[in-house]
PAZAPA-4460 file (N, C-alpha, C; in steps of 0.05 Angstrom, whole numbers, plus 32768, in hexadecimal, padded with zeros to 4 digits):
% residues 145
    n_x    n_y    n_z   ca_x   ca_y   ca_z    c_x    c_y    c_z   seq   type   mol
   8015   7FE4   8008   8004   7FFF   8005   800F   8018   7FFE     1      M     A
   802C   8017   800C   803B   8033   800E   8045   803A   7FF8     2      P     A
   804A   8022   7FE4   8055   8029   7FC7   8039   8037   7FAD     3      I     A
   8023   8024   7FB7   800F   802F   7FAC   8005   8045   7FB4     4      A     A
   8006   804C   7FC8   7FFE   806B   7FD0   800F   807E   7FC9     5      A     A
   802D   8077   7FBC   8043   808D   7FAC   803F   8089   7F8D     6      A     A
   8035   8079   7F84   802F   806C   7F6B   8017   8078   7F5F     7      V     A
   800C   8076   7F6F   7FE9   8071   7F5D   7FE2   808A   7F53     8      L     A
   7FE4   80AE   7F60   7FDB   80B9   7F54   7FE5   80C3   7F3A     9      P     A
   8000   80BC   7F3C   8010   80C9   7F1C   800D   80AC   7F07    10      G     A
   800D   8098   7F14   8005   807E   7EFE   7FE8   8086   7EEF    11      A     A
   7FD3   808D   7F03   7FB4   8094   7EF2   7FBD   80AA   7EEA    12      L     A
   7FCC   80C4   7EEA   7FCB   80D5   7ED3   7FDA   80D9   7EC1    13      A     A
   7FFB   80C6   7EBF   8004   80BF   7EA3   8010   80AA   7EA8    14      D     A
   8007   809D   7EA9   8013   8079   7EA1   802A   8070   7EBA    15      G     A
   8023   8057   7EC2   802C   8050   7EDA   804F   804D   7ED1    16      L     A
   805E   804E   7EB6   8077   8049   7EAB   8085   806E   7EB2    17      L     A
   8070   8082   7EB7   8079   8095   7EC7   8078   80A4   7EE1    18      E     A
   806B   808C   7EEE   8062   8096   7F03   8079   8078   7F18    19      A     A
   808A   806F   7F04   80A0   805D   7F15   80B3   805E   7F0D    20      W     A
   80CE   805E   7F1F   80C4   8061   7F3C   80BE   8077   7F4B    21      P     A
   80AF   8073   7F61   80A0   8083   7F71   80BB   8097   7F79    22      P     A
   80A9   80B6   7F7D   80C6   80CB   7F82   80CC   80C4   7FA6    23      E     A
   80B3   80BC   7FB8   80B2   80C1   7FD2   809D   80AD   7FD9    24      R     A
   80A6   809A   7FEB   809B   8087   7FFF   8099   808E   8014    25      I     A
   8081   808C   802A   8083   808C   803E   808C   8083   804B    26      S     A
   80A1   8082   805D   80B4   806E   8066   80A6   8067   8084    27      L     A
   8093   807C   808E   8087   8069   80AB   8074   8054   8099    28      T     A
   805D   8064   8091   804E   804C   807C   805E   802C   807A    29      W     A
   8071   8035   8068   8084   8015   8064   808E   800A   8081    30      L     A
   8092   801D   8091   809B   800F   80AC   808C   7FFF   80C1    31      A     A
   8073   800C   80BB   8056   8004   80C9   8052   7FED   80BA    32      L     A
   8051   7FEF   809C   804C   7FD4   8090   8061   7FBA   8096    33      T     A
   8072   7FC5   809E   8080   7FB3   80A4   8082   7FA2   80BC    34      A     A
   807E   7FB7   80CB   807E   7FAC   80E9   805E   7F9B   80EA    35      L     A
   804A   7FA7   80D6   8037   7F8C   80DB   803C   7F73   80CB    36      V     A
   804B   7F73   80B2   8058   7F57   80A7   806A   7F4D   80C9    37      A     A
   8076   7F54   80D2   8082   7F46   80E5   806F   7F3C   8100    38      L     A
   8060   7F49   80FB   8048   7F43   8116   8038   7F2A   8108    39      A     A
   8032   7F2A   80F6   8022   7F1B   80E9   8033   7EFA   80E5    40      V     A
   804C   7F03   80DC   8057   7EE4   80D7   8061   7EDB   80F3    41      A     A
   806D   7EEC   810D   806A   7EE2   8128   805E   7ED0   8138    42      A     A
   8045   7EE5   812E   8024   7ED1   8139   801E   7EB6   8133    43      L     A
   8028   7EBB   810F   8022   7EA2   80FF   8032   7E89   80FF    44      S     A
   8052   7E98   810E   805F   7E7D   8119   8056   7E72   812E    45      F     A
   8045   7E83   813F   804E   7E80   815F   8029   7E6D   815E    46      L     A
   8022   7E66   813D   800D   7E50   8149   7FED   7E6E   814A    47      G     A
   7FEE   7E7E   814F   7FDD   7E92   8158   7FD9   7E97   8138    48      R     A
   7FC4   7E86   8120   7FC0   7E93   8110   7FA4   7EA4   8112    49      Q     A
   7F95   7EA0   811B   7F7C   7EB0   811D   7F84   7ED8   8123    50      R     A
   7F9D   7ECF   8137   7FAB   7EEA   813C   7FB2   7EF5   812A    51      S     A
   7FC4   7EE7   811C   7FDB   7EEB   8101   7FC3   7EF8   80F0    52      A     A
   7FA6   7EEE   80EA   7F98   7EF9   80D5   7F84   7F15   80DE    53      I     A
   7F8E   7F16   80FD   7F72   7F30   8106   7F8A   7F3F   80FD    54      A     A
   7F9F   7F4A   8107   7FB4   7F58   8104   7FC2   7F5C   80E4    55      V     A
   7FB5   7F4D   80D3   7FBB   7F4F   80B8   7FA2   7F60   80AB    56      L     A
   7F8A   7F52   80AF   7F74   7F65   80B3   7F6F   7F82   80B4    57      A     A
   7F7C   7F85   80D1   7F83   7FA5   80D9   7F94   7FB1   80C8    58      A     A
   7FA9   7F9F   80C3   7FB9   7FB3   80B5   7FB5   7FBE   8098    59      G     A
   7FA6   7FA8   8096   7F9E   7FA8   8074   7F8C   7FC1   8070    60      A     A
   7F6F   7FC6   8086   7F62   7FD7   808A   7F64   7FF8   8095    61      A     A
   7F77   7FF4   80A6   7F94   800B   80A0   7F9D   8014   8087    62      L     A
   7FA4   8009   8085   7FB9   800C   806A   7FA1   801A   8052    63      S     A
   7F8E   800B   804D   7F79   8014   8035   7F6F   802F   803B    64      F     A
   7F68   8032   8061   7F5D   804B   8064   7F76   8061   8058    65      I     A
   7F90   8061   806F   7FA0   806F   805E   7FA9   8079   8042    66      C     A
   7FAC   8063   8035   7FA3   805E   8015   7F8E   8071   800C    67      L     A
   7F76   806F   8012   7F5F   8082   800A   7F68   80A3   8011    68      K     A
   7F71   809D   8026   7F6F   80BC   803B   7F87   80D2   802E    69      W     A
   7FA2   80C3   802B   7FB8   80CD   801B   7FB9   80D0   7FFA    70      Q     A
   7FAA   80B3   7FF1   7FB1   80B6   7FDC   7F90   80C9   7FC2    71      T     A
   7F84   80BF   7FCE   7F5F   80CA   7FBD   7F69   80EE   7FB1    72      F     A
   7F73   80FA   7FCB   7F76   8118   7FCC   7F8B   811E   7FB4    73      P     A
   7F9F   8114   7FAE   7FB3   8113   7F99   7FA7   8102   7F7A    74      A     A
   7F9F   80EF   7F85   7F91   80E2   7F66   7F77   80FB   7F60    75      I     A
   7F70   8102   7F6B   7F55   811D   7F66   7F67   812E   7F53    76      S     A
   7F7D   8139   7F67   7F88   8154   7F53   7FA1   814D   7F33    77      E     A
   7FA6   8138   7F3F   7FBB   812D   7F2C   7FAA   8122   7F0D    78      R     A
   7F99   8113   7F0E   7F88   80FF   7F00   7F61   8101   7EFF    79      A     A
   7F5E   8112   7F16   7F3D   8110   7F17   7F2C   8135   7F06    80      G     A
   7F17   8130   7EF7   7F0E   813D   7EE7   7EFA   8144   7EFC    81      T     A
   7EEF   814B   7F10   7EE0   8151   7F25   7EE5   816F   7F1C    82      R     A
   7EF4   817F   7F28   7EFB   8197   7F2D   7EED   81A0   7F08    83      S     A
   7F01   8199   7EED   7EF9   819F   7EDB   7EDF   819C   7ECF    84      L     A
   7EC6   817F   7EDA   7EAD   8184   7ED4   7EA0   8195   7EDD    85      W     A
   7EAC   819D   7EFA   7E9C   81BA   7F0D   7E9F   81CA   7EFE    86      L     A
   7EB1   81D3   7EE4   7EAF   81F1   7ED5   7EA4   81ED   7EBE    87      Q     A
   7EA1   81D0   7EB3   7E95   81C8   7E9D   7E76   81CA   7EA4    88      I     A
   7E6D   81C1   7EB8   7E50   81B6   7EB8   7E42   81D3   7EB2    89      E     A
   7E41   81EA   7EB9   7E31   81FB   7EB5   7E29   8204   7E93    90      P     A
   7E3C   81EF   7E85   7E3D   8200   7E6E   7E43   81DB   7E5B    91      R     A
   7E3A   81C7   7E67   7E47   81AE   7E60   7E24   81B0   7E3E    92      A     A
   7E1C   81B6   7E44   7E12   81AE   7E1D   7E16   81C2   7E08    93      S     A
   7E2D   81CB   7E13   7E35   81DA   7E03   7E59   81D8   7DF6    94      E     A
   7E58   81BC   7E0B   7E71   81B1   7E0D   7E7C   8198   7DFA    95      T     A
   7E92   819B   7DF0   7E9D   8177   7DE1   7EBE   816E   7DE9    96      C     A
   7EBE   8157   7DEE   7EDA   814E   7DF3   7EE7   8150   7DDA    97      L     A
   7F00   816A   7DDB   7F1D   8153   7DC9   7F2C   814D   7DC5    98      G     A
   7F43   8155   7DCB   7F62   8141   7DCD   7F5D   8142   7DE9    99      D     A
   7F5C   812D   7DF5   7F5B   812C   7E15   7F63   8106   7E1A   100      V     A
   7F75   810E   7E2E   7F7D   80ED   7E37   7F62   80E2   7E37   101      R     A
   7F66   80C5   7E37   7F56   80AF   7E37   7F45   80B8   7E56   102      R     A
   7F51   80B4   7E6E   7F45   80B9   7E8A   7F3B   80D2   7E87   103      H     A
   7F3A   80E7   7E7B   7F2E   8102   7E7D   7F0E   80FA   7E76   104      V     A
   7F14   80F0   7E58   7EFA   80E7   7E54   7EE1   80DB   7E58   105      A     A
   7EF3   80D2   7E65   7EDE   80B4   7E7B   7ED8   80BF   7E91   106      H     A
   7EEA   80D4   7E9D   7EE7   80E3   7EB8   7EC9   80ED   7EAE   107      G     A
   7EC8   810A   7E98   7EB8   811C   7E99   7EA2   8104   7E83   108      L     A
   7EA3   80F4   7E7B   7E8A   80E6   7E7A   7E79   80DC   7E8D   109      R     A
   7E82   80D2   7E9D   7E80   80C6   7EB5   7E67   80D7   7EC7   110      Y     A
   7E76   80F4   7ECD   7E70   810B   7ED6   7E57   811F   7ECB   111      Y     A
   7E5C   811B   7EAB   7E42   8124   7EA0   7E30   8117   7E99   112      S     A
   7E30   8100   7E9E   7E1A   80DE   7E9B   7E21   80E1   7E79   113      R     A
   7E37   80E7   7E6C   7E2C   80DB   7E55   7E36   80EB   7E3C   114      G     A
   7E23   810F   7E4C   7E19   811F   7E3B   7E32   812E   7E29   115      R     A
   7E4C   812A   7E2D   7E5D   813B   7E1D   7E68   812A   7E04   116      L     A
   7E63   812F   7DED   7E6F   8120   7DD1   7E8A   8122   7DCF   117      P     A
   7E9E   811B   7DC3   7EAF   811D   7DB1   7EAE   8132   7D9F   118      D     A
   7EC4   8148   7D97   7EBE   815C   7D8D   7EC1   815B   7D6A   119      C     A
   7EC8   813B   7D6B   7ED0   813A   7D4F   7EB1   812A   7D43   120      S     A
   7E9C   8125   7D4C   7E8A   8119   7D4E   7E71   812D   7D44   121      S     A
   7E72   8145   7D62   7E5D   815A   7D6A   7E72   816B   7D78   122      E     A
   7E73   8177   7D62   7E82   8197   7D71   7E74   81A9   7D78   123      P     A
   7E80   81B8   7D90   7E6C   81C9   7DA2   7E80   81E4   7DAA   124      R     A
   7E74   81F1   7DB1   7E7F   8211   7DB3   7E95   820E   7DC9   125      P     A
   7E97   8200   7DE3   7EA7   81FA   7DF4   7EC1   81E3   7DF4   126      F     A
   7ED3   81DD   7DF2   7EDB   81C9   7DF4   7EF2   81BD   7E07   127      R     A
   7EF2   81A7   7E0F   7F09   819B   7E23   7F22   8194   7E13   128      V     A
   7F35   8195   7E12   7F55   819A   7E05   7F68   8196   7E1C   129      E     A
   7F7B   8187   7E13   7F98   8185   7E1A   7F9C   8180   7E2B   130      S     A
   7FB6   817D   7E33   7FBC   8165   7E51   7FD4   8173   7E5B   131      D     A
   7FCA   817C   7E76   7FB7   8177   7E81   7FA2   8186   7E76   132      P     A
   7F89   8186   7E78   7F6E   8186   7E66   7F60   81A6   7E79   133      P     A
   7F58   81B8   7E58   7F4B   81D2   7E6A   7F38   81D3   7E56   134      V     A
   7F20   81DD   7E62   7F09   81EC   7E55   7F1A   8203   7E45   135      L     A
   7F0B   81FF   7E1F   7F18   820D   7E18   7EF1   821D   7E07   136      L     A
   7EF6   823C   7E0B   7EE2   824B   7E05   7EE6   8250   7DE1   137      G     A
   7EC2   825C   7DD9   7EC5   825C   7DB9   7ED6   826B   7DB9   138      P     A
   7EDF   826A   7D9C   7EF8   8279   7D95   7EE5   828E   7D80   139      R     A
   7EF7   82A8   7D83   7EE4   82BC   7D82   7EEC   82B7   7D5E   140      A     A
   7EDC   82C7   7D4E   7ECF   82C8   7D32   7EE5   82CE   7D22   141      K     A
   7EF2   82C9   7D0E   7F03   82DD   7D05   7EF4   82F7   7CF5   142      D     A
   7EFE   8310   7CF5   7EF5   831F   7CEE   7F05   8333   7CD3   143      K     A
   7EFA   8339   7CC4   7EFD   8348   7CA2   7F03   8362   7CB0   144      D     A
   7F19   8366   7CA9   7F2F   8388   7CAA   7F1C   8398   7C9A   145      P     A
***
């Protein structure tokens, strides 16, 4: 879990190859994980399988809670689309998806309940483009001098 927490936001935003190796791993979390593993091994060696399973389950649950607490805000910031959707929502009927990464298109289609078409099939005045994605407004029409 400590390694997953360090890699997950970058892997979701840029791909696993770009996120590996992680820049930083929580040494405290890694030490606690090792301590739980040693406790489970010792209890199992002593024949106390029920206690070993209880410690393992508690450690896994705590790790999952820490993963969610530490990683979800970073995922939302780096790979999430909720904040972009909040920007798009007032003009969703006028917005289409241009050249964006797949996870952006999926995320925005999720929030819009499928109401954002591809710009190639249904052009609209506003479009989502780029990496990182941005909402672009209507282009000013060329004026004759």
